[in-house]
N, C-alpha and C positions, 0 to 999 in steps of 0.2 A: 268942195268944188265939184260941180257936175262933170261927168265925163265929156259931154259935148262942149261945155265951156272951156275945158282944158285944151281941146283941139281947135277952138275957134281961130287962133292965129294960123293954123295950117290951112283952114278953109280960106281965110283972107289971102294968104300967100298964093294959093292955087288960083283963086279968082283973079288976082293980078296978072297971072300968066296968060290970060285971055285965050285959052284953048291950046296953047303951046305945050307939048309934052314936057315933063319935068322928071329928071332922075335925081333922087336925093339919097344921101346916106342917112343911116339912122341918126348919126351925130347932127347932120343938117336939120333933121326934123326936131331933135331935142333943142337945138338952138332956136328954131322957129317958135316952138311952143313954150320955151323957157323952163322946161322940166325934163327929167329923164323919162324915156319910154318905159312902160311896165315890163316886167320880166316876161310876160306872155307874148310880147312883141318879138322877143328873141327865141322863145321856145315853141310857140304854137303858130303854125301857118294860118289857123283860123282867125287870128287877130287881124290879119291883112285881107280877109275875105271881103269882097265887095258887098255881099249880101248879109254881112254880120251887123244887123241893125241894133244889136245890143251894144255894139262898140261905138263910143263917141267918135273915135277916129274915123271909122267907116262912114258914119253919118256926115262928118265934116267934109271928107273928100267927095262924097256923093252930092252933098248940097252945093259944092263948088262946081259940079258937073264933070267930075273926074272919076276914074276907076284905077285900081291897081292893075297894071298890064304886065308887070314883071316884078318878081321878088327873088332875091338871093339873101337868105338869112345868114349864110356863112360869110358872105362879103358885106353884109349889112347895107344893102342898097335896095331901093324900090323905085320903080318907074310908074309915074302917073300919066294917064292919057285921057283926053277929053271924051266924054260919053255923048254929048249933044252938040 
């Protein structure tokens, strides 16, 4: 499965938010995509970088018009905010 396809449900979820900010736990994201997040999501801040176009996750939230505005890997939460 391609990385982008894996995160397509996250893209769809954010598109339904219609520009409203969204705070999600890592567990929420796993429920949305139907799979566990990779270990790199827990270990590497770069996984959540908005400009990480090698990441299917970053491409998914970017295509939905969002960016990661806040990340706390210890608390396992991420806040998405609209970019456009």
